[in-house]
N, C-alpha and C positions, 0 to 999 in steps of 0.2 A: 504495500501501501506505498501510496508519493505521503510521503510529509502535510503536503497540504491538504491532504484527502483526509489522510488522519485527523489532521486538528480541524478539518469544518466535520468532521463524524462526530468527535469528544464535542466539540461545540453545540451541536445540535442534542448528543444527549446531555449533556449540560442543562441546555435551554428547559429542553422535555422533565425532566427530573424537578425542576421549581414546579410546576401544574397540580394544585389540589386536584382531586380527585371531580371534585366538580367543573375544574376547570379544561378535565380534559374529555369531561361528556358535553363540554359545550364547545371544546374547539373538535370533537368527531362531529358534531348536529352543524358544525359551518363547512365541514367538509362535504357537506351533500347537498349544497347550497352551490347553483350554475354557475353566479360568480361577486366579486365584491361590486358595495356600492359606490359612488363614486364618492371620491373622497375619504372611505375606510383605507387606517393605516395596519398594517402586515409587512412580517415580513416572509419572505420564501424560504426554509429549510435549506432548500433545494441548494440556495443561491446568497448566505449569510454577508458575504460579502457587500453586494446591495443593499446590505443597512434595513431601514424602515422603509416601507414606500408607502404609497398611495394608490387604494384600488379606483378604476379598474384594474386590476396587475395586466400587464400587456403577454396574454395568452401563459396565465401564468398558472397551474392545475392545481385544480381547489385543493386536493389533497397534500399538496405541498406547503399549504399555506396555514398559518399561522396569524390569525386576528388580532388584532386589541384589544379590539369590545368583545371577546370568548376570553378574555383574561380581567381578575382585576387589577388594578394603577400599580398594587405594591409589585405583582409576578411582572405586569409590563415593566416597569424600570430595571428590574434584575433582570429579565429577558434582554433590554436595549444595551445592558452594562456588559454581555455576555458577548453581544454581537464583538467580528473582528474591527471594526470604525470606530464603535460604539457612536451608531447617526442614529440621532432623533430627528423629528419634523418638530 
């Protein structure tokens, strides 16, 4: 495994471990949505280097998206701190 890929994997795992059971359920529900609403903040778990993005994502598969609205604000802050560029909108 390349170092960057390994680092991305570890970061995704750290992010997912921050979620409570209720937040995991909320994220799972969001994955079934067709798309994000205009202006919805999200991170693409497969492209963490892009940081926080706003919807609708350009062809971002919903199964890779972690919408801000699916987690509590404190959790979102912890997630953003894990991102490679620590970028927040």
